[in-house]
C-alpha positions as CSV (number, residue, x, y, z in Angstrom):
1,M,23.6,12.8,7.9
2,P,20.6,13.4,10.2
3,A,18.3,10.4,10.7
4,A,15.3,12.3,9.2
5,A,17.3,12.9,6.0
6,Q,18.3,9.2,5.8
7,Q,14.7,8.1,6.3
8,T,13.4,10.5,3.5
9,Q,16.0,9.1,1.1
10,S,14.9,5.5,1.8
11,Q,11.3,6.3,1.0
12,R,9.9,5.4,-2.4
13,R,6.8,6.6,-4.2
14,F,4.0,4.1,-4.8
15,S,0.6,4.2,-6.4
16,V,-2.0,2.3,-4.3
17,H,-5.6,1.4,-4.9
18,S,-8.1,-1.1,-3.7
19,L,-8.5,-4.2,-6.0
20,A,-12.2,-3.3,-6.2
21,E,-11.5,0.2,-7.5
22,A,-10.3,1.4,-10.9
23,P,-6.6,2.4,-11.1
24,S,-7.8,6.0,-11.7
25,H,-8.7,6.0,-7.9
26,S,-5.0,5.4,-6.9
27,K,-3.3,7.5,-4.3
28,L,0.3,8.4,-4.2
29,I,1.9,7.0,-1.1
30,E,5.5,7.1,0.1
31,G,6.9,4.1,1.9
32,A,10.0,2.0,2.5
33,D,8.7,-0.9,0.5
34,F,5.5,-2.3,-1.0
35,Q,4.0,-3.6,2.2
36,D,4.8,-0.4,4.1
37,A,3.1,1.6,1.3
38,A,0.0,-0.6,1.6
39,L,-0.2,-0.1,5.3
40,H,0.3,3.7,5.0
41,F,-2.6,3.7,2.5
42,L,-4.9,2.0,5.0
43,E,-4.0,4.5,7.7
44,D,-5.1,7.5,5.4
45,H,-7.8,5.9,3.3
46,H,-10.4,3.4,4.3
47,P,-11.4,1.2,1.4
48,A,-14.4,-1.1,1.8
49,A,-13.6,-4.5,3.4
50,T,-14.9,-7.8,2.3
51,A,-17.2,-10.0,4.3
52,D,-14.2,-11.6,6.0
53,D,-12.8,-8.2,7.1
54,E,-10.0,-8.1,4.5
55,V,-8.9,-5.5,2.0
56,S,-7.0,-6.3,-1.2
57,L,-4.7,-3.6,-2.5
58,I,-2.7,-3.1,-5.6
59,V,0.6,-1.4,-4.9
60,E,2.7,-0.1,-7.9
61,D,6.3,1.2,-7.6
62,C,6.1,4.6,-9.5
63,A,9.8,4.3,-10.5
64,T,9.8,0.8,-11.9
65,G,6.2,0.0,-12.7
66,H,6.4,-3.3,-10.7
67,R,3.1,-4.2,-9.0
68,Q,2.2,-6.4,-6.0
69,C,-1.1,-7.3,-4.6
70,F,-1.7,-7.6,-0.8
71,R,-4.6,-9.0,1.2
72,I,-4.7,-7.2,4.5
73,D,-6.6,-8.5,7.5
74,L,-8.1,-5.4,9.1
75,A,-8.5,-7.0,12.5
76,T,-4.8,-8.1,12.9
77,G,-3.0,-5.9,10.3
78,E,-1.4,-9.0,8.8
79,A,-0.6,-8.8,5.1
80,A,-0.3,-11.6,2.6
81,P,0.1,-11.8,-1.2
82,C,-3.2,-12.0,-3.1
83,D,-4.1,-15.5,-4.4
């Protein structure tokens, strides 16, 4: 199987929005996992950062409904779970 086809199969669909925004502002993002989807969201959409240059995102797996929250440092790209 070609590598591109394998990569497409491993991608999952996520609904992602900023913690500061209503879920109705979610965007559908494809990614390998929750953190990958969060980072892809930041590449395409630019939510407002907090005073400490961080963004908090809610990432929901469209297939399972499982949600995770990430705090992402915009200066370093490091992601950590929300408190």
